[in-house]
C-alpha positions as CSV (number, residue, x, y, z in Angstrom):
1,M,-102.0,60.9,-73.9
2,L,-99.2,63.3,-74.0
3,S,-99.8,64.5,-70.5
4,T,-99.9,60.8,-69.5
5,S,-96.7,60.2,-71.3
6,E,-95.1,63.1,-69.6
7,N,-96.2,61.9,-66.3
8,V,-94.8,58.5,-66.9
9,E,-91.5,59.9,-68.1
10,S,-91.2,62.1,-65.1
11,Q,-91.6,59.3,-62.5
12,P,-88.0,58.0,-62.8
13,N,-86.7,61.5,-62.3
14,A,-88.8,61.8,-59.1
15,R,-87.4,58.5,-57.8
16,S,-83.9,59.6,-58.6
17,H,-84.5,62.9,-56.8
18,R,-85.9,61.1,-53.8
19,G,-83.0,58.6,-53.8
20,Y,-80.5,61.5,-53.9
21,G,-82.4,63.1,-51.0
22,A,-82.2,59.8,-48.9
23,V,-78.5,59.5,-49.5
24,R,-78.0,63.1,-48.5
25,Q,-80.1,62.7,-45.4
26,C,-78.0,59.6,-44.5
27,V,-74.7,61.5,-45.0
28,E,-76.0,64.4,-43.0
29,F,-77.1,62.1,-40.2
30,L,-73.7,60.4,-40.1
31,V,-71.9,63.7,-40.1
32,C,-74.1,65.1,-37.3
33,L,-73.7,61.8,-35.4
34,G,-69.9,62.1,-35.7
35,I,-70.0,65.7,-34.5
36,A,-72.3,64.7,-31.6
37,V,-70.0,61.8,-30.6
38,S,-67.0,64.1,-30.8
39,L,-68.6,66.8,-28.7
40,C,-69.9,64.2,-26.2
41,K,-66.4,62.6,-26.0
42,T,-64.8,66.0,-25.5
43,F,-67.2,67.5,-23.0
44,A,-69.4,64.8,-21.5
45,V,-68.7,61.1,-21.9
46,E,-65.7,59.0,-22.9
47,T,-64.9,55.3,-22.9
48,Y,-61.8,53.8,-21.2
49,M,-60.6,50.3,-21.0
50,I,-59.5,48.8,-17.7
51,E,-56.2,46.9,-17.9
52,T,-55.6,45.7,-14.4
53,G,-57.6,43.8,-11.8
54,S,-57.2,46.3,-8.9
55,M,-61.0,46.7,-8.7
56,A,-61.9,43.0,-9.2
57,P,-64.4,41.5,-9.0
58,G,-66.3,44.7,-9.8
59,F,-64.1,45.5,-12.8
60,Y,-61.9,43.2,-14.7
61,G,-58.6,43.9,-16.5
62,W,-57.2,41.4,-18.9
63,H,-58.3,38.0,-17.8
64,R,-59.2,34.5,-18.7
65,E,-62.6,32.9,-18.1
66,V,-62.3,29.8,-15.9
67,T,-64.9,27.2,-14.9
68,C,-64.1,25.1,-11.8
69,P,-64.1,21.4,-12.8
70,Q,-65.5,20.4,-9.4
71,C,-68.3,22.9,-8.6
72,R,-68.8,24.4,-12.1
73,W,-68.4,27.9,-10.7
74,H,-67.5,30.4,-13.4
75,F,-65.0,33.1,-12.5
76,A,-62.3,35.4,-14.0
77,F,-58.6,34.9,-13.5
78,G,-56.3,37.9,-14.1
79,V,-53.6,37.5,-16.7
80,E,-51.0,39.5,-18.6
81,Q,-50.1,39.4,-22.2
82,D,-46.5,38.1,-21.6
83,Q,-47.5,35.7,-18.8
84,G,-46.9,32.0,-19.0
85,D,-49.2,29.1,-17.8
86,D,-50.6,29.6,-14.4
87,E,-53.0,27.9,-11.9
88,A,-56.2,29.3,-10.4
89,I,-58.0,28.7,-7.2
90,C,-61.8,28.4,-7.3
91,P,-63.2,31.1,-5.0
92,N,-66.4,29.1,-4.4
93,C,-65.1,25.6,-3.4
94,D,-61.4,26.2,-2.9
95,F,-60.4,23.7,-5.6
96,R,-56.7,24.3,-6.4
97,E,-54.4,23.9,-9.4
98,I,-57.0,24.7,-12.1
99,P,-54.8,25.1,-15.2
100,V,-54.9,28.5,-16.9
101,P,-53.0,28.5,-20.2
102,A,-50.8,31.4,-21.3
103,V,-52.5,34.2,-23.2
104,E,-52.0,33.8,-26.9
105,A,-53.7,36.6,-28.8
106,D,-53.6,34.8,-32.2
107,S,-54.7,31.4,-31.0
108,G,-58.4,32.0,-31.7
109,D,-59.1,31.1,-28.0
110,S,-62.3,32.9,-27.0
111,Q,-61.4,32.6,-23.3
112,N,-58.9,35.5,-23.8
113,V,-61.0,38.4,-22.5
114,A,-60.0,42.1,-22.7
115,G,-60.5,44.4,-19.7
116,D,-63.9,46.0,-19.1
117,R,-64.7,49.1,-21.1
118,V,-66.3,51.8,-18.9
119,M,-68.1,54.9,-19.9
120,V,-67.1,57.9,-17.8
121,H,-69.2,60.9,-17.0
122,K,-66.4,63.5,-17.5
123,H,-66.3,66.7,-15.5
124,L,-69.0,65.5,-13.0
125,F,-66.6,66.3,-10.2
126,D,-66.3,69.8,-11.5
127,L,-69.9,70.2,-10.5
128,R,-69.7,68.5,-7.1
129,P,-66.9,66.8,-5.1
130,P,-66.5,63.0,-5.0
131,R,-68.3,61.2,-2.2
132,R,-67.2,58.4,0.1
133,W,-67.5,54.9,-1.4
134,E,-67.9,56.4,-4.9
135,I,-65.9,55.0,-7.8
136,A,-63.8,57.6,-9.6
137,M,-61.5,57.7,-12.6
138,F,-58.4,59.9,-12.2
139,R,-54.9,60.4,-13.5
140,N,-52.1,58.8,-11.6
141,P,-50.7,61.5,-9.2
142,G,-47.2,60.3,-10.0
143,Q,-47.7,59.5,-13.7
144,P,-50.3,61.7,-15.4
145,T,-50.4,59.6,-18.5
146,E,-51.8,56.7,-16.6
147,N,-55.5,56.6,-15.7
148,Y,-56.8,54.7,-12.7
149,V,-60.2,53.6,-11.4
150,K,-60.5,53.3,-7.6
151,R,-63.0,53.8,-4.8
152,I,-62.8,57.1,-2.8
153,V,-62.8,56.4,0.9
154,G,-61.2,59.6,2.4
155,L,-62.2,63.2,1.8
156,P,-60.3,66.5,2.3
157,G,-59.3,67.4,5.8
158,E,-60.2,64.0,7.3
159,T,-58.0,61.7,9.3
160,I,-58.1,58.2,7.9
161,Q,-57.0,54.9,9.3
162,L,-57.4,51.3,8.1
163,R,-58.1,48.9,11.0
164,E,-59.0,45.2,10.7
165,G,-60.2,45.8,7.1
166,D,-62.5,48.7,7.9
167,V,-62.2,52.4,7.2
168,Y,-62.1,54.8,10.2
169,I,-62.5,58.5,9.7
170,N,-61.6,60.8,12.6
171,G,-61.7,57.7,14.8
172,E,-65.2,56.6,13.8
173,I,-65.9,53.5,11.7
174,Q,-67.5,54.3,8.3
175,R,-70.6,52.3,7.5
176,K,-72.2,51.5,4.2
177,T,-75.8,51.6,3.1
178,L,-77.5,48.4,2.0
179,A,-77.1,49.5,-1.7
180,Q,-73.4,50.2,-1.1
181,Q,-73.0,46.8,0.5
182,R,-74.6,45.1,-2.4
183,Q,-72.3,46.9,-4.8
184,M,-69.1,46.0,-3.0
185,R,-69.9,42.5,-1.7
186,I,-67.7,39.6,-2.9
187,A,-69.1,36.1,-3.3
188,V,-67.9,33.5,-0.7
189,Y,-70.0,30.5,-1.4
190,D,-73.1,29.7,-3.5
191,N,-74.8,26.5,-2.3
192,D,-76.2,25.8,-5.7
193,Y,-72.7,25.2,-7.0
194,Q,-71.5,22.2,-4.9
195,P,-68.6,19.9,-5.8
196,H,-69.3,16.3,-6.9
197,D,-70.4,13.8,-4.3
198,T,-67.4,11.7,-5.2
199,D,-65.0,14.5,-4.1
200,R,-63.4,12.9,-1.0
201,N,-61.6,16.1,-0.1
202,W,-64.8,18.1,0.3
203,H,-67.5,18.3,2.9
204,P,-70.7,20.4,2.5
205,R,-70.3,23.8,4.1
206,W,-74.0,24.0,5.1
207,R,-74.6,21.2,7.5
208,A,-77.2,20.2,10.1
209,Q,-76.1,20.8,13.7
210,A,-77.7,17.6,15.0
211,E,-77.1,14.1,13.6
212,Q,-80.9,13.4,13.6
213,S,-82.1,16.6,12.0
214,P,-85.5,17.1,10.5
215,W,-84.0,19.2,7.7
216,L,-84.2,17.4,4.3
217,V,-81.5,18.2,1.7
218,D,-82.5,18.6,-1.9
219,G,-79.4,19.6,-3.9
220,G,-78.6,23.1,-2.7
221,D,-82.0,23.5,-1.0
222,F,-83.2,22.6,2.5
223,D,-86.8,21.6,3.4
224,I,-88.5,21.3,6.8
225,F,-92.0,20.2,7.6
226,I,-94.3,20.5,10.6
227,K,-94.7,16.8,11.0
228,H,-90.9,16.5,11.5
229,S,-90.5,19.4,14.0
230,Q,-92.4,21.2,16.7
231,A,-91.0,24.2,18.6
232,T,-91.7,27.8,19.6
233,L,-88.5,28.9,21.4
234,S,-85.3,29.8,19.6
235,D,-83.3,27.3,21.7
236,Q,-85.5,24.5,20.4
237,L,-85.0,25.3,16.7
238,H,-83.3,22.9,14.4
239,W,-80.2,24.5,13.1
240,I,-78.1,24.5,9.9
241,D,-74.6,25.8,10.4
242,Y,-72.1,27.3,7.9
243,Q,-68.7,25.8,8.3
244,H,-66.1,27.2,5.9
245,W,-64.4,24.0,4.7
246,I,-61.1,24.5,2.9
247,R,-59.3,21.9,0.9
248,Q,-55.7,22.6,1.8
249,G,-53.3,25.2,3.2
250,G,-54.2,27.7,5.8
251,L,-52.1,29.0,8.8
252,R,-54.3,27.9,11.7
253,T,-53.0,25.3,14.2
254,T,-55.6,22.8,15.2
255,T,-55.4,20.4,18.2
256,V,-57.4,17.5,19.5
257,P,-56.8,15.4,22.7
258,L,-54.6,12.3,22.4
259,T,-53.3,10.8,25.6
260,Q,-50.4,8.9,23.9
261,W,-49.0,8.1,20.5
262,P,-49.6,4.4,19.5
263,P,-46.5,2.5,20.7
264,E,-46.5,0.3,17.6
265,A,-46.1,3.4,15.2
266,D,-43.2,5.8,14.8
267,P,-44.1,9.4,15.6
268,P,-44.3,11.8,12.7
269,N,-41.2,13.9,11.8
270,P,-42.1,17.6,12.4
271,F,-39.8,18.6,9.6
272,F,-41.7,16.6,7.0
273,S,-45.2,16.5,8.3
274,N,-47.8,19.1,9.3
275,V,-49.2,16.6,11.9
276,T,-47.3,16.1,15.2
277,H,-47.9,14.8,18.7
278,D,-47.3,17.0,21.7
279,A,-46.7,14.4,24.4
280,A,-46.4,17.0,27.2
281,K,-49.9,18.5,26.4
282,K,-51.3,15.1,25.2
283,Q,-52.5,16.6,22.0
284,L,-52.4,15.7,18.3
285,V,-51.5,18.9,16.4
286,C,-52.0,19.9,12.8
287,R,-50.6,23.1,11.1
288,G,-53.0,24.1,8.3
289,A,-55.5,21.6,6.7
290,M,-54.5,18.0,7.0
291,P,-54.0,16.5,3.5
292,L,-56.2,13.5,2.7
293,A,-53.1,11.4,2.0
294,A,-51.8,12.2,5.5
295,R,-55.1,11.1,7.1
296,E,-55.0,7.8,5.2
297,H,-51.4,7.3,6.2
298,L,-52.1,8.0,9.9
299,A,-55.2,5.8,9.9
300,G,-53.1,2.9,8.7
301,L,-50.5,3.2,11.5
302,S,-52.7,1.8,14.2
303,K,-56.0,0.2,14.8
304,D,-56.3,1.8,18.3
305,F,-59.9,3.2,18.5
306,A,-58.9,6.4,20.4
307,F,-56.1,7.1,17.9
308,Q,-58.5,6.6,14.9
309,Q,-61.0,8.9,16.4
310,A,-58.4,11.6,17.1
311,V,-57.1,11.4,13.5
312,D,-60.7,11.7,12.1
313,L,-61.6,14.6,14.4
314,L,-58.3,16.4,13.6
315,F,-58.9,16.0,9.9
316,E,-62.4,17.5,10.2
317,R,-61.5,20.4,12.4
318,S,-58.3,21.3,10.5
319,H,-60.4,22.0,7.4
320,R,-62.8,24.3,9.2
321,A,-61.2,27.7,8.7
322,P,-62.3,31.4,9.1
323,I,-63.6,33.0,6.0
324,S,-60.6,34.8,4.4
325,D,-60.0,37.5,1.8
326,G,-59.5,35.2,-1.2
327,Y,-60.1,36.5,-4.7
328,G,-60.6,34.1,-7.6
329,Y,-59.0,36.8,-9.8
330,N,-55.6,36.4,-7.9
331,P,-53.3,33.4,-8.2
332,S,-52.8,33.1,-4.4
333,A,-55.2,32.2,-1.6
334,G,-56.4,34.7,0.9
335,E,-55.0,34.4,4.4
336,T,-56.6,37.4,6.3
337,P,-59.8,36.5,8.2
338,V,-62.9,38.4,7.3
339,R,-65.8,39.0,9.7
340,D,-68.1,41.2,7.7
341,L,-70.7,39.0,5.9
342,M,-74.0,39.1,4.1
343,L,-76.4,36.2,3.7
344,E,-78.9,36.1,0.9
345,L,-81.5,33.3,0.5
346,Q,-85.0,32.6,-0.7
347,L,-87.8,31.4,1.5
348,T,-90.9,29.5,0.3
349,Y,-93.5,29.2,3.1
350,S,-96.4,26.8,2.9
351,G,-97.9,26.6,6.3
352,G,-97.4,26.5,10.1
353,T,-97.2,28.9,13.0
354,G,-93.6,28.3,14.0
355,E,-90.6,30.4,13.2
356,F,-87.5,30.8,11.1
357,T,-84.3,32.5,12.4
358,V,-81.1,33.6,10.8
359,R,-78.2,34.1,13.3
360,M,-75.0,35.9,12.4
361,S,-71.9,36.6,14.4
362,D,-68.7,38.6,13.7
363,G,-67.0,37.3,16.8
364,R,-68.0,40.3,18.8
365,E,-71.8,40.5,18.4
366,I,-74.5,37.8,17.8
367,M,-77.6,39.0,15.9
368,D,-80.8,37.0,15.4
369,C,-83.3,37.9,12.7
370,R,-86.5,36.1,13.7
371,L,-89.5,35.5,11.4
372,D,-92.5,34.5,13.6
373,F,-95.2,33.1,11.3
374,G,-97.6,32.7,14.2
375,R,-97.6,36.4,15.1
376,K,-96.7,37.4,11.6
377,M,-93.8,39.5,12.8
378,I,-90.2,39.9,11.9
379,E,-87.9,40.9,14.8
380,L,-84.2,41.7,15.2
381,F,-82.4,40.7,18.4
382,S,-78.9,41.5,19.7
383,S,-77.0,39.5,22.3
384,Q,-76.4,42.8,24.0
385,E,-80.1,43.7,24.4
386,T,-82.9,42.0,26.3
387,T,-85.7,43.4,24.0
388,P,-86.1,43.3,20.2
389,I,-84.2,46.1,18.4
390,F,-87.3,46.4,16.1
391,K,-90.6,44.6,15.4
392,H,-92.1,44.8,11.9
393,P,-95.1,43.0,10.3
394,L,-94.0,40.2,8.0
395,P,-94.1,41.3,4.4
396,E,-97.0,39.7,2.5
397,S,-94.5,38.1,0.1
398,L,-93.2,35.9,2.9
399,L,-96.6,34.6,3.6
400,T,-97.9,34.0,0.1
401,G,-95.0,32.9,-2.1
402,T,-91.2,32.9,-2.4
403,A,-89.4,35.9,-1.0
404,K,-85.7,36.9,-0.8
405,L,-84.3,37.6,2.6
406,E,-81.0,39.4,3.1
407,M,-79.2,39.9,6.4
408,S,-75.8,41.6,6.7
409,L,-73.4,42.1,9.6
410,M,-70.8,44.6,8.2
411,D,-69.0,47.6,9.6
412,R,-70.4,46.9,13.1
413,Q,-73.9,47.3,11.7
414,C,-76.7,44.8,11.1
415,L,-79.2,45.3,8.2
416,V,-82.2,43.2,7.2
417,A,-84.1,43.4,3.9
418,V,-87.0,41.5,2.3
419,D,-87.2,41.5,-1.5
420,S,-84.5,44.3,-1.5
421,V,-86.6,46.5,0.8
422,L,-84.9,47.5,4.1
423,I,-86.9,46.3,7.1
424,G,-86.8,48.3,10.4
425,Q,-83.8,50.3,11.5
426,S,-80.2,49.4,11.4
427,W,-78.4,48.3,14.6
428,T,-74.9,49.7,15.2
429,Y,-72.4,49.0,17.9
430,P,-68.9,50.3,18.7
431,A,-65.7,48.5,17.7
432,E,-63.7,46.8,20.4
433,S,-60.3,48.3,21.3
434,A,-58.7,44.8,21.1
435,P,-59.3,42.3,18.3
436,S,-61.3,39.2,19.1
437,P,-60.9,35.8,17.4
438,P,-63.1,35.1,14.4
439,P,-66.4,33.3,15.1
440,Q,-66.6,29.5,15.0
441,K,-70.1,29.8,13.6
442,P,-70.4,33.0,11.5
443,V,-73.8,32.1,10.0
444,Q,-76.7,29.8,11.0
445,F,-80.3,29.4,10.2
446,G,-82.9,27.4,12.1
447,A,-86.6,26.6,12.0
448,A,-89.4,24.6,13.6
449,G,-93.2,24.3,13.4
450,I,-93.5,25.4,9.8
451,N,-93.4,24.0,6.3
452,L,-90.6,25.9,4.6
453,R,-88.1,25.6,1.8
454,V,-84.8,27.5,2.0
455,S,-83.1,27.9,-1.5
456,A,-80.7,30.0,-3.5
457,I,-78.4,30.3,-0.4
458,K,-75.5,32.7,-1.1
459,L,-72.9,34.0,1.3
460,F,-70.9,37.2,0.6
461,R,-68.2,39.1,2.3
462,D,-67.2,42.7,2.5
463,V,-64.0,44.1,1.0
464,Q,-61.2,43.6,3.5
465,Y,-58.8,46.6,3.1
466,L,-55.3,45.6,4.1
467,S,-52.8,47.9,5.7
468,K,-49.1,47.3,6.3
469,S,-46.8,49.1,8.7
470,N,-44.9,50.7,5.9
471,E,-48.0,52.0,4.1
472,A,-50.1,55.1,4.7
473,A,-53.2,54.8,6.9
474,F,-51.7,52.0,9.0
475,L,-51.5,54.8,11.5
476,P,-53.9,57.8,11.3
477,Y,-53.1,59.9,8.3
478,T,-54.6,63.4,7.9
479,L,-55.5,64.5,4.4
480,G,-54.9,68.0,3.1
481,D,-57.5,70.6,2.3
482,D,-57.7,69.3,-1.3
483,E,-56.6,65.7,-0.9
484,Y,-58.5,62.4,-1.3
485,F,-57.7,58.8,-0.3
486,A,-58.5,56.1,-2.9
487,L,-58.4,52.3,-2.5
488,G,-58.8,49.4,-4.9
489,D,-61.4,46.7,-4.0
490,N,-58.9,44.0,-4.8
491,S,-56.8,45.1,-1.9
492,P,-54.0,42.5,-2.0
493,I,-52.8,43.7,-5.4
494,S,-54.1,47.3,-5.7
495,E,-51.6,50.1,-6.0
496,D,-53.4,53.1,-4.4
497,S,-53.1,55.8,-1.9
498,R,-51.7,53.4,0.7
499,V,-48.6,53.1,-1.5
500,W,-48.5,56.5,-3.1
501,L,-48.5,58.4,0.2
502,A,-45.8,56.2,1.8
503,Q,-43.2,57.0,-0.9
504,P,-40.4,59.5,-0.1
505,T,-42.1,62.1,-2.3
506,A,-45.8,61.6,-1.5
507,R,-48.1,61.4,-4.5
508,K,-51.2,63.1,-3.3
509,L,-54.6,62.7,-5.1
510,T,-56.2,66.1,-5.5
511,S,-59.2,67.4,-7.4
512,R,-57.1,68.4,-10.4
513,H,-56.4,64.7,-11.1
514,F,-60.1,63.6,-11.4
515,I,-61.4,62.7,-14.9
516,G,-64.9,61.7,-13.9
517,R,-67.2,59.0,-12.6
518,P,-67.7,55.7,-14.4
519,F,-71.4,55.0,-14.9
520,L,-71.6,52.1,-17.4
521,V,-69.6,48.9,-18.2
522,H,-69.7,49.3,-21.9
523,L,-69.2,46.4,-24.3
524,P,-66.7,44.2,-22.4
525,S,-65.3,41.8,-25.0
526,K,-63.5,38.6,-25.7
527,T,-60.5,38.9,-28.0
528,W,-60.3,36.4,-30.9
529,R,-57.4,36.3,-33.4
530,S,-55.9,39.5,-31.9
531,S,-58.0,41.9,-33.9
532,I,-61.6,40.6,-33.6
533,S,-63.5,41.5,-30.4
534,I,-66.7,39.5,-29.5
535,P,-69.0,41.5,-27.2
536,D,-69.7,39.9,-23.8
537,F,-73.2,41.2,-23.2
538,S,-73.5,39.4,-19.8
539,R,-71.2,42.0,-18.2
540,I,-72.8,45.2,-19.5
541,R,-74.3,46.9,-16.5
542,Y,-75.0,50.3,-14.9
543,I,-72.5,51.4,-12.2
544,R,-74.4,52.8,-9.2
């Protein structure tokens, strides 16, 4: 019994010893973790917060989350701590004057969102130099206490020039891989987010070319069936065109024929109206997009049929504008035309031996990606060639279910991918010496002789790098032996090498300024009551 009693009495002491051991292990673990984090932060990885929107929409600085009241598109709008109320423009449907309240850190408003936090692989560029199109963090060449995140586009010893939004190195345009295009692309329009049917100042951007079209519209999707269409040649296909409808503004001048102004109505005053009549040329002229109120006013001036037709046609055409370099992050609308586009859509095939074709144009070249379901081939055609650029068997996913098709026309290069896998070889062509006008129909798709649903239709554009006559790289600029050229993806507001190198004392970016390469957006957060951060897990992602 004694031994039993001793055993019973000894058990609390054993538990106490084990408890002490567990506490000690926990303390040792935390100490080791702290040391590991400290060493990692010192020698390998460190977290930085982005404060500005010069790399938007890839990286956000301080911003507010905005939802368009018309199309329900969700986007970020850049703000500053001392900024008053502002207005945003929806980058999807161009709806204007969306109110953005001033930032109030203590308001408890969860729409106040801090800048992205990025994890940076420090000293990576001590092991190898930065590569073109790679994102890098570095110290501001003119203010070493400031850290910047930009994209590297020019390397030591190269001669760089920015022309029509593209990067030229030693006189040659620089092209991106499909993965790089996906990383840099900016959303232009998502057909699943359309404004309300009651919005009188909006027309659908994807529209059938013919009035009697066999295409059936189902929300943001399009369906076509064999019983409604029969064709085997591309010129017999039934087409859906993309027309970039804008609500207001713009710099374009649109004209339609009008023999004479109605005698019973006073002509518009050119100082107060953007619509005028050119009697000499017999044209009705509109600068920018005709406001809906102006259309209704003009329509009420006369019942003359020709005049009514001219007003309706001018209203329609004035709202069709080239795709521009707009950013929802910025308060102003984009005005620079963009030609480099990428189309992404899903195809669900359910029978037939006809074809489906995507046609893209940048105003210089017209490319057709043709899916022939009868021969089970996918082919790429150029307007400059009489034979296919490539022929490739249709991937099985296009024949048995729903597949994603991507086609891009960027940097004078055409790429095609199915389910994220590149098909065939790329097609490249030289740039023209003189600029050509933007295309009237940048993107189309057509089909006949098949049962097919086209869904998840998304249009993207490339980054349009702006260059002004007083900035570096407007004319060819030769980099030094240890000099790099960096640009921000949000080109209209980015302070980068274009500005630094144009100053009286050029601020050159060299290898000694680099901190490392961002590789992870780490715990971006919403700020609530100034001191509480709510993680925004939807934006955590790996940076390729």
